[in-house]
PDB file of N, CA, C and O in Angstrom:
ATOM      1  N   MET A   1      -9.531   1.138  28.846  1.00  0.00           N
ATOM      2  CA  MET A   1      -9.718   0.773  27.422  1.00  0.00           C
ATOM      3  C   MET A   1      -8.626   1.271  27.085  1.00  0.00           C
ATOM      4  O   MET A   1      -8.087   2.292  27.513  1.00  0.00           O
ATOM      5  N   GLU A   2      -8.143   0.257  25.991  1.00  0.00           N
ATOM      6  CA  GLU A   2      -6.709   0.088  25.859  1.00  0.00           C
ATOM      7  C   GLU A   2      -6.836   1.298  24.342  1.00  0.00           C
ATOM      8  O   GLU A   2      -7.860   1.630  23.745  1.00  0.00           O
ATOM      9  N   LYS A   3      -5.687   1.639  24.133  1.00  0.00           N
ATOM     10  CA  LYS A   3      -5.529   2.249  22.704  1.00  0.00           C
ATOM     11  C   LYS A   3      -4.785   1.831  21.571  1.00  0.00           C
ATOM     12  O   LYS A   3      -3.599   1.711  21.882  1.00  0.00           O
ATOM     13  N   LYS A   4      -5.012   1.554  20.352  1.00  0.00           N
ATOM     14  CA  LYS A   4      -3.908   0.660  19.354  1.00  0.00           C
ATOM     15  C   LYS A   4      -3.379   1.513  18.500  1.00  0.00           C
ATOM     16  O   LYS A   4      -3.941   2.280  17.719  1.00  0.00           O
ATOM     17  N   LYS A   5      -2.314   1.338  18.692  1.00  0.00           N
ATOM     18  CA  LYS A   5      -1.273   2.076  17.270  1.00  0.00           C
ATOM     19  C   LYS A   5      -1.883   1.916  15.917  1.00  0.00           C
ATOM     20  O   LYS A   5      -2.463   0.923  15.479  1.00  0.00           O
ATOM     21  N   LEU A   6      -1.643   3.116  15.298  1.00  0.00           N
ATOM     22  CA  LEU A   6      -1.944   3.109  13.871  1.00  0.00           C
ATOM     23  C   LEU A   6      -0.632   2.234  13.384  1.00  0.00           C
ATOM     24  O   LEU A   6       0.440   2.224  13.989  1.00  0.00           O
ATOM     25  N   ALA A   7      -0.916   1.509  12.190  1.00  0.00           N
ATOM     26  CA  ALA A   7      -0.311   0.542  11.691  1.00  0.00           C
ATOM     27  C   ALA A   7       0.707   1.263  10.553  1.00  0.00           C
ATOM     28  O   ALA A   7       1.776   0.687  10.349  1.00  0.00           O
ATOM     29  N   GLY A   8       0.502   2.140  10.022  1.00  0.00           N
ATOM     30  CA  GLY A   8       1.101   2.895   8.841  1.00  0.00           C
ATOM     31  C   GLY A   8       0.324   3.890   8.624  1.00  0.00           C
ATOM     32  O   GLY A   8      -0.823   3.972   9.064  1.00  0.00           O
ATOM     33  N   LYS A   9       1.136   5.094   7.620  1.00  0.00           N
ATOM     34  CA  LYS A   9       0.646   5.768   6.840  1.00  0.00           C
ATOM     35  C   LYS A   9       1.189   5.916   5.320  1.00  0.00           C
ATOM     36  O   LYS A   9       2.370   6.085   5.020  1.00  0.00           O
ATOM     37  N   PHE A  10      -0.005   5.809   4.333  1.00  0.00           N
ATOM     38  CA  PHE A  10       0.528   5.112   3.220  1.00  0.00           C
ATOM     39  C   PHE A  10       0.187   6.181   1.881  1.00  0.00           C
ATOM     40  O   PHE A  10      -0.984   6.563   1.878  1.00  0.00           O
ATOM     41  N   VAL A  11       0.782   6.546   1.102  1.00  0.00           N
ATOM     42  CA  VAL A  11       0.605   7.568   0.015  1.00  0.00           C
ATOM     43  C   VAL A  11       0.861   6.262  -1.497  1.00  0.00           C
ATOM     44  O   VAL A  11       1.861   5.695  -1.936  1.00  0.00           O
ATOM     45  N   ILE A  12      -0.843   6.237  -1.943  1.00  0.00           N
ATOM     46  CA  ILE A  12      -0.701   5.753  -3.360  1.00  0.00           C
ATOM     47  C   ILE A  12      -1.400   6.208  -3.943  1.00  0.00           C
ATOM     48  O   ILE A  12      -2.569   6.575  -3.831  1.00  0.00           O
ATOM     49  N   GLN A  13       0.115   6.208  -5.397  1.00  0.00           N
ATOM     50  CA  GLN A  13      -0.285   6.646  -6.332  1.00  0.00           C
ATOM     51  C   GLN A  13      -0.798   5.872  -7.863  1.00  0.00           C
ATOM     52  O   GLN A  13       0.027   5.032  -8.222  1.00  0.00           O
ATOM     53  N   ILE A  14      -1.701   5.978  -8.571  1.00  0.00           N
ATOM     54  CA  ILE A  14      -2.506   5.277  -9.420  1.00  0.00           C
ATOM     55  C   ILE A  14      -2.014   5.802 -10.808  1.00  0.00           C
ATOM     56  O   ILE A  14      -2.303   6.865 -11.358  1.00  0.00           O
ATOM     57  N   GLU A  15      -1.276   4.890 -11.195  1.00  0.00           N
ATOM     58  CA  GLU A  15      -0.883   5.858 -13.005  1.00  0.00           C
ATOM     59  C   GLU A  15      -1.503   5.466 -13.872  1.00  0.00           C
ATOM     60  O   GLU A  15      -1.702   6.194 -14.845  1.00  0.00           O
ATOM     61  N   ARG A  16      -2.028   4.155 -13.806  1.00  0.00           N
ATOM     62  CA  ARG A  16      -2.447   4.020 -15.004  1.00  0.00           C
ATOM     63  C   ARG A  16      -3.811   2.576 -14.669  1.00  0.00           C
ATOM     64  O   ARG A  16      -3.695   1.789 -13.730  1.00  0.00           O
ATOM     65  N   CYS A  17      -4.811   2.552 -15.524  1.00  0.00           N
ATOM     66  CA  CYS A  17      -6.007   1.181 -15.064  1.00  0.00           C
ATOM     67  C   CYS A  17      -5.584   0.263 -16.471  1.00  0.00           C
ATOM     68  O   CYS A  17      -5.496   0.789 -17.581  1.00  0.00           O
ATOM     69  N   GLU A  18      -5.422  -0.702 -16.302  1.00  0.00           N
ATOM     70  CA  GLU A  18      -5.468  -1.642 -17.643  1.00  0.00           C
ATOM     71  C   GLU A  18      -5.694  -2.933 -17.219  1.00  0.00           C
ATOM     72  O   GLU A  18      -5.339  -3.403 -16.139  1.00  0.00           O
ATOM     73  N   ASN A  19      -6.321  -3.519 -18.139  1.00  0.00           N
ATOM     74  CA  ASN A  19      -6.862  -4.844 -17.294  1.00  0.00           C
ATOM     75  C   ASN A  19      -8.274  -4.778 -16.727  1.00  0.00           C
ATOM     76  O   ASN A  19      -8.999  -5.772 -16.777  1.00  0.00           O
ATOM     77  N   ALA A  20      -8.654  -3.707 -16.224  1.00  0.00           N
ATOM     78  CA  ALA A  20      -9.628  -3.843 -15.555  1.00  0.00           C
ATOM     79  C   ALA A  20      -9.191  -3.328 -13.801  1.00  0.00           C
ATOM     80  O   ALA A  20      -9.913  -3.158 -12.818  1.00  0.00           O
ATOM     81  N   THR A  21      -7.839  -3.209 -13.973  1.00  0.00           N
ATOM     82  CA  THR A  21      -7.110  -2.768 -12.196  1.00  0.00           C
ATOM     83  C   THR A  21      -6.527  -1.845 -12.557  1.00  0.00           C
ATOM     84  O   THR A  21      -6.408  -1.310 -13.659  1.00  0.00           O
ATOM     85  N   TRP A  22      -6.006  -1.571 -11.253  1.00  0.00           N
ATOM     86  CA  TRP A  22      -4.598  -0.453 -10.890  1.00  0.00           C
ATOM     87  C   TRP A  22      -3.290  -0.627 -11.469  1.00  0.00           C
ATOM     88  O   TRP A  22      -3.007  -1.686 -12.028  1.00  0.00           O
ATOM     89  N   GLN A  23      -2.758  -0.010 -11.412  1.00  0.00           N
ATOM     90  CA  GLN A  23      -0.959   0.146 -11.535  1.00  0.00           C
ATOM     91  C   GLN A  23      -0.811   1.391 -11.223  1.00  0.00           C
ATOM     92  O   GLN A  23      -1.355   2.458 -11.511  1.00  0.00           O
ATOM     93  N   GLY A  24       0.391   0.883 -10.307  1.00  0.00           N
ATOM     94  CA  GLY A  24       0.886   2.393  -9.801  1.00  0.00           C
ATOM     95  C   GLY A  24       2.193   2.159  -8.787  1.00  0.00           C
ATOM     96  O   GLY A  24       3.119   1.369  -8.969  1.00  0.00           O
ATOM     97  N   SER A  25       2.008   3.026  -7.726  1.00  0.00           N
ATOM     98  CA  SER A  25       3.309   2.859  -6.570  1.00  0.00           C
ATOM     99  C   SER A  25       3.095   3.248  -5.286  1.00  0.00           C
ATOM    100  O   SER A  25       2.830   4.432  -5.079  1.00  0.00           O
ATOM    101  N   ILE A  26       3.162   2.461  -4.364  1.00  0.00           N
ATOM    102  CA  ILE A  26       2.719   2.784  -3.269  1.00  0.00           C
ATOM    103  C   ILE A  26       3.624   3.719  -1.877  1.00  0.00           C
ATOM    104  O   ILE A  26       4.671   3.073  -1.926  1.00  0.00           O
ATOM    105  N   LEU A  27       3.794   4.464  -1.069  1.00  0.00           N
ATOM    106  CA  LEU A  27       4.927   4.806  -0.493  1.00  0.00           C
ATOM    107  C   LEU A  27       4.275   4.508   1.025  1.00  0.00           C
ATOM    108  O   LEU A  27       3.103   4.570   1.398  1.00  0.00           O
ATOM    109  N   TRP A  28       5.398   4.188   1.690  1.00  0.00           N
ATOM    110  CA  TRP A  28       5.022   3.756   3.584  1.00  0.00           C
ATOM    111  C   TRP A  28       5.970   4.537   3.821  1.00  0.00           C
ATOM    112  O   TRP A  28       7.158   4.299   4.037  1.00  0.00           O
ATOM    113  N   THR A  29       5.077   6.043   3.748  1.00  0.00           N
ATOM    114  CA  THR A  29       5.783   7.035   4.674  1.00  0.00           C
ATOM    115  C   THR A  29       6.963   6.794   5.575  1.00  0.00           C
ATOM    116  O   THR A  29       8.120   7.058   5.248  1.00  0.00           O
ATOM    117  N   GLU A  30       6.481   6.100   7.126  1.00  0.00           N
ATOM    118  CA  GLU A  30       7.568   5.636   7.948  1.00  0.00           C
ATOM    119  C   GLU A  30       8.490   4.997   7.909  1.00  0.00           C
ATOM    120  O   GLU A  30       9.254   5.198   8.853  1.00  0.00           O
ATOM    121  N   LYS A  31       8.912   4.003   6.950  1.00  0.00           N
ATOM    122  CA  LYS A  31       9.538   3.279   6.631  1.00  0.00           C
ATOM    123  C   LYS A  31      10.427   4.365   4.922  1.00  0.00           C
ATOM    124  O   LYS A  31      11.498   4.193   4.339  1.00  0.00           O
ATOM    125  N   ASN A  32       9.816   4.913   4.807  1.00  0.00           N
ATOM    126  CA  ASN A  32      10.331   5.395   3.038  1.00  0.00           C
ATOM    127  C   ASN A  32      10.291   4.614   1.897  1.00  0.00           C
ATOM    128  O   ASN A  32      10.967   4.778   0.881  1.00  0.00           O
ATOM    129  N   VAL A  33       9.363   3.650   2.142  1.00  0.00           N
ATOM    130  CA  VAL A  33       9.571   2.348   1.274  1.00  0.00           C
ATOM    131  C   VAL A  33       8.923   2.681   0.282  1.00  0.00           C
ATOM    132  O   VAL A  33       7.884   3.286   0.543  1.00  0.00           O
ATOM    133  N   THR A  34       9.316   2.384  -1.564  1.00  0.00           N
ATOM    134  CA  THR A  34       8.402   2.393  -2.342  1.00  0.00           C
ATOM    135  C   THR A  34       8.292   1.420  -2.666  1.00  0.00           C
ATOM    136  O   THR A  34       9.291   0.702  -2.696  1.00  0.00           O
ATOM    137  N   GLN A  35       6.956   0.890  -3.090  1.00  0.00           N
ATOM    138  CA  GLN A  35       6.954  -0.191  -4.048  1.00  0.00           C
ATOM    139  C   GLN A  35       5.823  -0.107  -5.153  1.00  0.00           C
ATOM    140  O   GLN A  35       4.731   0.402  -4.903  1.00  0.00           O
ATOM    141  N   GLN A  36       6.132  -0.608  -6.324  1.00  0.00           N
ATOM    142  CA  GLN A  36       5.331  -0.491  -7.489  1.00  0.00           C
ATOM    143  C   GLN A  36       4.536  -1.606  -7.081  1.00  0.00           C
ATOM    144  O   GLN A  36       4.954  -2.456  -6.296  1.00  0.00           O
ATOM    145  N   PHE A  37       2.560  -1.632  -7.976  1.00  0.00           N
ATOM    146  CA  PHE A  37       1.970  -2.472  -8.077  1.00  0.00           C
ATOM    147  C   PHE A  37       1.434  -3.343  -9.262  1.00  0.00           C
ATOM    148  O   PHE A  37       2.188  -3.048 -10.189  1.00  0.00           O
ATOM    149  N   ARG A  38       1.010  -3.774  -9.477  1.00  0.00           N
ATOM    150  CA  ARG A  38       0.313  -4.190 -10.649  1.00  0.00           C
ATOM    151  C   ARG A  38      -0.678  -4.342 -10.941  1.00  0.00           C
ATOM    152  O   ARG A  38      -1.058  -4.232 -12.106  1.00  0.00           O
ATOM    153  N   SER A  39      -1.603  -4.723  -9.711  1.00  0.00           N
ATOM    154  CA  SER A  39      -3.168  -4.979  -9.452  1.00  0.00           C
ATOM    155  C   SER A  39      -3.411  -4.648  -8.024  1.00  0.00           C
ATOM    156  O   SER A  39      -2.648  -4.634  -7.058  1.00  0.00           O
ATOM    157  N   ALA A  40      -4.940  -4.329  -8.173  1.00  0.00           N
ATOM    158  CA  ALA A  40      -5.445  -3.736  -7.013  1.00  0.00           C
ATOM    159  C   ALA A  40      -5.223  -4.719  -5.875  1.00  0.00           C
ATOM    160  O   ALA A  40      -5.030  -4.357  -4.714  1.00  0.00           O
ATOM    161  N   LEU A  41      -5.273  -6.327  -6.388  1.00  0.00           N
ATOM    162  CA  LEU A  41      -4.809  -7.028  -5.202  1.00  0.00           C
ATOM    163  C   LEU A  41      -3.741  -7.008  -4.759  1.00  0.00           C
ATOM    164  O   LEU A  41      -3.505  -6.991  -3.551  1.00  0.00           O
ATOM    165  N   GLU A  42      -2.685  -7.004  -5.879  1.00  0.00           N
ATOM    166  CA  GLU A  42      -0.880  -6.593  -4.979  1.00  0.00           C
ATOM    167  C   GLU A  42      -1.227  -5.615  -4.407  1.00  0.00           C
ATOM    168  O   GLU A  42      -0.705  -5.753  -3.301  1.00  0.00           O
ATOM    169  N   LEU A  43      -1.991  -4.313  -4.398  1.00  0.00           N
ATOM    170  CA  LEU A  43      -1.701  -3.462  -3.565  1.00  0.00           C
ATOM    171  C   LEU A  43      -2.394  -3.622  -2.101  1.00  0.00           C
ATOM    172  O   LEU A  43      -1.982  -3.101  -1.064  1.00  0.00           O
ATOM    173  N   ILE A  44      -3.523  -4.448  -2.243  1.00  0.00           N
ATOM    174  CA  ILE A  44      -3.998  -5.143  -0.866  1.00  0.00           C
ATOM    175  C   ILE A  44      -2.994  -6.115   0.186  1.00  0.00           C
ATOM    176  O   ILE A  44      -2.807  -6.076   1.402  1.00  0.00           O
ATOM    177  N   LYS A  45      -2.459  -6.991  -0.909  1.00  0.00           N
ATOM    178  CA  LYS A  45      -1.394  -7.838  -0.257  1.00  0.00           C
ATOM    179  C   LYS A  45      -0.525  -6.872   0.260  1.00  0.00           C
ATOM    180  O   LYS A  45      -0.517  -6.882   1.491  1.00  0.00           O
ATOM    181  N   LEU A  46       0.458  -5.759  -0.430  1.00  0.00           N
ATOM    182  CA  LEU A  46       1.403  -4.600  -0.141  1.00  0.00           C
ATOM    183  C   LEU A  46       1.131  -4.038   1.723  1.00  0.00           C
ATOM    184  O   LEU A  46       1.750  -4.048   2.787  1.00  0.00           O
ATOM    185  N   VAL A  47      -0.095  -3.633   1.217  1.00  0.00           N
ATOM    186  CA  VAL A  47      -0.329  -2.826   2.548  1.00  0.00           C
ATOM    187  C   VAL A  47      -0.705  -4.030   3.888  1.00  0.00           C
ATOM    188  O   VAL A  47      -0.183  -3.787   4.976  1.00  0.00           O
ATOM    189  N   ASP A  48      -1.378  -4.980   3.798  1.00  0.00           N
ATOM    190  CA  ASP A  48      -1.151  -6.262   4.399  1.00  0.00           C
ATOM    191  C   ASP A  48       0.172  -6.584   5.106  1.00  0.00           C
ATOM    192  O   ASP A  48       0.273  -6.933   6.282  1.00  0.00           O
ATOM    193  N   SER A  49       0.722  -6.493   4.624  1.00  0.00           N
ATOM    194  CA  SER A  49       2.424  -7.257   5.090  1.00  0.00           C
ATOM    195  C   SER A  49       2.687  -6.079   5.312  1.00  0.00           C
ATOM    196  O   SER A  49       3.254  -6.207   6.397  1.00  0.00           O
ATOM    197  N   ALA A  50       2.697  -5.325   5.160  1.00  0.00           N
ATOM    198  CA  ALA A  50       3.028  -4.207   5.518  1.00  0.00           C
ATOM    199  C   ALA A  50       3.106  -4.136   7.305  1.00  0.00           C
ATOM    200  O   ALA A  50       4.009  -4.243   8.134  1.00  0.00           O
ATOM    201  N   VAL A  51       1.240  -3.834   7.358  1.00  0.00           N
ATOM    202  CA  VAL A  51       0.642  -3.809   9.149  1.00  0.00           C
ATOM    203  C   VAL A  51       1.248  -4.830   9.377  1.00  0.00           C
ATOM    204  O   VAL A  51       2.199  -4.865  10.158  1.00  0.00           O
ATOM    205  N   ARG A  52       0.865  -5.706   8.820  1.00  0.00           N
ATOM    206  CA  ARG A  52       1.536  -7.605  10.297  1.00  0.00           C
ATOM    207  C   ARG A  52       2.857  -7.399  10.980  1.00  0.00           C
ATOM    208  O   ARG A  52       3.087  -7.849  12.102  1.00  0.00           O
ATOM    209  N   LYS A  53       4.149  -6.362   9.919  1.00  0.00           N
ATOM    210  CA  LYS A  53       5.187  -6.166  10.275  1.00  0.00           C
ATOM    211  C   LYS A  53       5.167  -5.718  12.071  1.00  0.00           C
ATOM    212  O   LYS A  53       6.220  -5.463  12.655  1.00  0.00           O
TER     213      LYS A  53
END
């Protein structure tokens, strides 16, 4: 059986909820990169792009 490597660890900070969605920041711990997001969809896209690299 082949073991898969974990794609990444993230720290997500929700700062507020406006227009029925989240705004905040996400820290990719392995790369020490922080990015702001303005919606839950944008958060998902940031995580997806990080794990694809």
